[in-house]
C-alpha positions as CSV (number, residue, x, y, z in Angstrom):
1,M,27.8,-46.0,-16.6
2,S,27.8,-42.5,-16.6
3,R,24.9,-40.5,-16.2
4,V,24.9,-39.2,-19.2
5,A,25.2,-42.6,-20.5
6,Y,22.3,-43.1,-19.1
7,R,20.4,-40.7,-20.6
8,I,20.9,-39.9,-24.3
9,P,19.7,-43.4,-25.5
10,S,16.3,-42.0,-23.0
11,I,15.9,-38.8,-24.9
12,T,16.5,-40.4,-28.1
13,A,14.2,-42.8,-27.6
14,S,11.5,-39.9,-26.6
15,I,12.4,-37.7,-29.6
16,S,11.5,-40.7,-31.8
17,F,8.1,-41.3,-29.9
18,L,7.5,-37.5,-30.6
19,L,8.1,-37.7,-34.3
20,I,6.0,-40.7,-34.6
21,A,2.8,-39.3,-32.5
22,A,3.2,-35.9,-34.9
23,S,3.3,-37.4,-38.5
24,A,0.1,-38.6,-38.5
25,G,-0.8,-34.9,-38.7
26,V,1.7,-33.5,-40.9
27,A,-0.9,-33.2,-43.5
28,Q,-3.1,-30.4,-41.8
29,T,-0.6,-29.0,-39.2
30,I,3.4,-26.3,-39.7
31,H,5.2,-27.6,-37.0
32,G,2.1,-29.2,-35.0
33,L,0.3,-25.9,-35.1
34,P,-3.4,-25.7,-37.6
35,R,-1.9,-23.6,-40.5
36,E,-4.1,-20.7,-39.5
37,G,-2.1,-20.7,-35.9
38,R,-4.7,-21.1,-33.6
39,G,-4.6,-24.2,-31.9
40,G,-6.8,-25.6,-29.9
41,D,-8.1,-25.7,-26.4
42,T,-5.7,-27.4,-24.1
43,K,-7.1,-30.8,-22.3
44,V,-7.4,-30.6,-18.4
45,N,-5.4,-33.2,-17.0
46,T,-7.2,-34.3,-13.7
47,R,-5.0,-36.7,-12.2
48,V,-3.6,-36.5,-9.1
49,G,0.2,-36.1,-9.2
50,R,2.7,-38.5,-7.3
51,P,5.3,-37.0,-5.9
52,A,7.6,-40.5,-5.4
53,A,6.3,-42.0,-8.9
54,G,7.3,-38.3,-10.4
55,K,11.0,-38.2,-9.1
56,Q,11.9,-40.8,-11.5
57,E,10.5,-39.4,-14.8
58,Y,12.4,-36.4,-13.6
59,T,15.4,-37.9,-13.2
60,R,14.9,-40.0,-16.4
61,Y,13.6,-36.7,-18.7
62,C,14.5,-33.8,-17.1
63,A,17.2,-33.2,-14.4
64,G,19.8,-33.3,-17.5
65,C,19.1,-30.0,-18.1
66,H,16.6,-28.8,-15.0
67,G,19.1,-30.3,-12.2
68,D,19.3,-33.1,-9.6
69,H,18.0,-30.7,-7.1
70,G,15.7,-28.5,-9.3
71,D,18.3,-25.6,-9.1
72,G,18.9,-24.9,-13.3
73,V,21.7,-26.3,-12.9
74,G,21.8,-29.9,-15.0
75,E,25.0,-31.0,-16.4
76,N,23.5,-29.7,-19.9
77,A,22.7,-26.5,-18.7
78,Q,25.8,-24.9,-19.7
79,W,25.1,-25.1,-23.0
80,I,21.6,-24.1,-22.8
81,E,20.7,-20.7,-24.1
82,P,18.2,-19.3,-22.1
83,R,19.2,-21.2,-19.3
84,P,17.1,-23.9,-18.0
85,R,14.5,-23.1,-15.1
86,D,15.1,-22.8,-11.7
87,F,12.3,-24.6,-9.9
88,T,13.6,-23.9,-6.3
89,Q,12.4,-20.4,-6.9
90,A,9.0,-21.4,-8.1
91,V,8.5,-18.4,-10.8
92,F,7.3,-19.1,-14.1
93,K,6.4,-17.3,-17.4
94,C,3.6,-19.2,-18.2
95,R,0.9,-19.1,-16.6
96,S,-3.5,-18.1,-16.0
97,T,-2.3,-16.5,-12.9
98,L,-1.0,-13.0,-11.8
99,S,1.6,-11.6,-11.8
100,G,3.5,-13.0,-8.3
101,S,1.5,-16.0,-7.8
102,L,1.8,-19.0,-8.3
103,P,1.1,-21.3,-11.2
104,T,-2.5,-23.6,-11.3
105,D,-1.0,-27.3,-11.6
106,Q,-2.8,-27.3,-15.0
107,D,-0.6,-24.0,-15.9
108,L,2.5,-26.5,-15.2
109,I,1.2,-29.5,-17.4
110,N,0.3,-26.9,-20.5
111,T,3.9,-26.0,-20.5
112,V,5.4,-29.7,-20.3
113,R,2.8,-30.4,-22.9
114,R,3.8,-28.2,-25.2
115,G,7.0,-26.9,-24.4
116,I,8.6,-23.4,-24.9
117,V,9.2,-22.1,-28.1
118,N,12.7,-20.4,-28.8
119,S,13.8,-22.5,-26.1
120,N,15.4,-26.2,-25.6
121,M,12.3,-26.7,-24.0
122,P,10.7,-29.7,-26.5
123,Q,6.9,-30.8,-26.2
124,W,6.4,-33.6,-24.0
125,R,3.1,-33.7,-25.1
126,P,3.5,-38.2,-25.8
127,L,4.1,-38.6,-22.0
128,P,1.0,-40.1,-20.4
129,D,-1.2,-38.2,-18.4
130,Q,-0.4,-39.6,-15.2
131,M,3.3,-39.2,-16.1
132,Q,3.0,-35.2,-16.7
133,A,0.4,-35.2,-13.2
134,D,3.8,-36.8,-10.9
135,L,5.8,-34.5,-13.3
136,V,3.8,-31.6,-11.8
137,A,3.9,-32.8,-8.2
138,Y,7.6,-33.3,-8.3
139,I,8.8,-30.1,-9.7
140,K,6.6,-28.8,-6.3
141,T,8.8,-30.2,-4.1
142,F,11.8,-28.5,-5.4
143,S,10.5,-24.7,-3.4
144,P,8.7,-24.0,0.2
145,R,6.2,-21.7,-1.2
146,W,4.0,-24.5,-2.7
147,A,3.7,-25.9,1.4
148,T,2.4,-22.1,2.3
149,E,0.7,-20.0,-0.4
150,K,-2.0,-21.9,-3.0
151,A,-1.8,-21.4,-6.9
152,G,-3.7,-18.1,-8.0
153,T,-7.1,-17.9,-9.2
154,P,-6.6,-17.6,-13.3
155,V,-7.6,-14.4,-15.0
156,E,-11.0,-14.3,-17.0
157,I,-10.4,-14.0,-20.8
158,P,-13.4,-12.1,-22.3
159,P,-15.2,-13.3,-25.2
160,E,-13.0,-12.3,-28.3
161,T,-14.1,-8.9,-30.1
162,P,-14.3,-9.1,-34.3
163,V,-11.5,-9.2,-36.0
164,T,-12.0,-5.4,-38.2
165,T,-9.5,-3.0,-39.5
166,E,-10.6,-0.7,-36.4
167,S,-9.8,-3.4,-34.2
168,I,-5.6,-3.5,-36.0
169,L,-5.6,0.1,-35.7
170,A,-6.6,0.6,-31.8
171,G,-4.3,-2.4,-31.4
172,R,-1.3,-1.1,-33.0
173,A,-1.9,2.7,-31.4
174,M,-1.8,0.4,-28.1
175,F,2.3,-0.9,-29.5
176,Q,3.1,2.4,-29.5
177,K,1.3,3.7,-26.9
178,F,2.8,1.5,-24.1
179,E,6.1,1.1,-26.2
180,C,6.3,-2.6,-26.7
181,W,8.8,-1.2,-30.0
182,K,11.0,-0.8,-27.4
183,C,12.1,-4.3,-26.9
184,H,10.5,-6.1,-29.9
185,G,10.8,-3.8,-32.2
186,T,9.2,-1.1,-34.7
187,A,8.4,-4.3,-36.9
188,G,8.2,-6.7,-34.1
189,R,11.4,-8.1,-35.1
190,G,12.5,-8.5,-31.7
191,D,15.8,-6.0,-31.8
192,G,14.2,-2.6,-30.7
193,P,16.7,-0.2,-28.4
194,S,16.0,-2.2,-25.5
195,A,16.5,-5.4,-26.7
196,S,20.6,-5.9,-26.3
197,S,20.6,-4.9,-23.0
198,L,17.6,-7.3,-21.2
199,T,18.2,-9.4,-18.8
200,D,16.0,-12.1,-16.2
201,S,15.0,-12.3,-13.0
202,K,19.1,-14.3,-12.4
203,D,20.5,-11.6,-14.8
204,Q,20.7,-14.1,-18.1
205,P,20.4,-12.2,-21.0
206,I,16.7,-12.4,-22.4
207,H,15.7,-11.8,-26.0
208,P,12.5,-10.3,-26.8
209,Y,10.2,-12.7,-28.7
210,D,10.0,-12.2,-32.6
211,F,6.4,-11.9,-34.4
212,T,7.8,-11.8,-37.5
213,T,9.8,-15.6,-37.5
214,G,6.9,-17.1,-35.1
215,T,4.1,-19.5,-35.6
216,R,3.9,-20.4,-31.3
217,F,4.1,-17.7,-28.9
218,K,5.9,-18.3,-25.6
219,C,2.8,-19.7,-23.6
220,G,0.3,-21.2,-26.1
221,T,-1.2,-20.6,-29.8
222,T,-4.0,-18.9,-29.4
223,N,-5.6,-15.7,-29.4
224,A,-7.0,-16.1,-25.6
225,D,-3.4,-17.5,-25.1
226,L,-1.6,-14.1,-26.7
227,Y,-4.6,-11.8,-24.5
228,R,-3.6,-13.6,-21.3
229,I,0.2,-13.2,-21.6
230,F,-1.4,-9.5,-21.3
231,M,-2.8,-10.0,-18.3
232,T,-0.4,-12.1,-16.4
233,G,3.0,-10.6,-17.9
234,L,5.7,-13.4,-17.9
235,D,7.5,-13.6,-15.0
236,G,11.4,-13.7,-14.1
237,T,11.4,-11.8,-17.3
238,P,11.0,-8.0,-17.8
239,M,8.0,-8.7,-20.0
240,A,5.1,-7.4,-17.4
241,S,1.8,-7.7,-16.6
242,F,-0.4,-4.8,-18.4
243,A,-3.8,-6.0,-16.3
244,D,-3.6,-2.0,-14.8
245,N,-3.5,-0.5,-18.3
246,I,-5.3,-2.9,-20.7
247,K,-8.9,-3.7,-19.9
248,G,-11.6,-5.9,-22.0
249,D,-11.9,-5.6,-25.4
250,Q,-8.5,-3.5,-25.9
251,G,-6.4,-6.3,-25.4
252,W,-8.2,-8.5,-28.1
253,D,-7.6,-5.0,-30.4
254,L,-3.1,-5.5,-29.4
255,V,-4.0,-9.4,-29.9
256,H,-5.2,-8.5,-33.7
257,Y,-2.8,-6.2,-34.8
258,L,0.6,-8.5,-33.4
259,R,-1.2,-11.5,-35.3
260,T,-0.9,-9.3,-38.3
261,L,3.0,-9.3,-37.7
262,Q,3.2,-12.9,-37.7
263,P,4.6,-15.4,-40.9
264,I,1.6,-17.2,-41.1
265,R,-2.2,-16.7,-43.1
266,T,-4.5,-15.3,-40.4
267,P,-7.3,-13.7,-40.6
268,E,-5.7,-10.7,-39.1
269,S,-3.2,-10.4,-42.0
270,I,-5.4,-10.9,-44.4
271,L,-7.6,-7.7,-43.5
272,W,-4.6,-5.6,-42.9
273,K,-3.0,-6.3,-45.9
274,S,-6.2,-5.2,-48.1
275,W,-6.4,-2.2,-46.1
276,L,-2.5,-2.0,-46.3
277,A,-3.1,-1.3,-50.2
278,T,-4.8,1.3,-50.5
279,H,-4.2,3.2,-46.8
280,A,-0.8,2.4,-46.2
281,S,0.6,6.1,-46.9
282,E,-2.2,7.3,-43.9
283,L,0.1,5.4,-41.6
284,K,2.9,7.2,-39.5
285,P,5.6,5.1,-38.5
286,I,6.0,3.1,-34.9
287,G,8.5,4.5,-33.2
288,P,9.9,7.1,-30.8
289,E,9.2,10.1,-34.2
290,S,5.5,8.8,-34.1
291,G,3.2,11.5,-33.5
292,G,-0.2,9.5,-34.2
293,R,-1.9,6.8,-36.8
């Protein structure tokens, strides 16, 4: 029996498991998230991973896309866009650590659990904690970096500031100042003038996040998750770290503005729409011709 034939039943069973596990929360959630898009803290996994045990589960669940050697060229990879992660490089988008450093084990487990939005990487929340830890331990065998480097120290996220009109306006000004619109577009649709030419660290085309269609971010669901992305960047992509540019409460201002772009009901969007009803004429358009507020 070919490997493809072997894996298809496993994938089908896993998808069924995911659907059953999610069905109980349909009334309270949208796509597995709270209706306000806030999400909850990810449960910490304290299990010690076993690489030998993880190899079997990796072959069953992961190798079809990521490849037997973790190089991102599994038999399904040719049909997938964006391409599967190449674990041999040990470069990961979703981390709590500074740009260029290795992620923590919990970072990798979080990715396994929640998947990667706008990609073919699904959520694997139903997998037992020990299996998740085993998978991560085996994934770390693909790159020599794990043998010579330690994971970075997680960045500190300050307490969130209140959601106010002033905070949203300050965030909007930062969106203009740091030229976020060049990739994400003036309305956050991922259609900025640079969007069509962006590539990742392996010269593969990559698309900026479209805030207007998503209820999840690339690396999480909460405001703290979005703040963290500003600080860590998404390694292997054009999304750099802004840790040297955004300080303290400024990050929350940008978070609050970006929340107004999403197609879900959030405290930020409610407040922003109310303010726009009487003040929209005071705003200058975002983009190359903007001259201020």
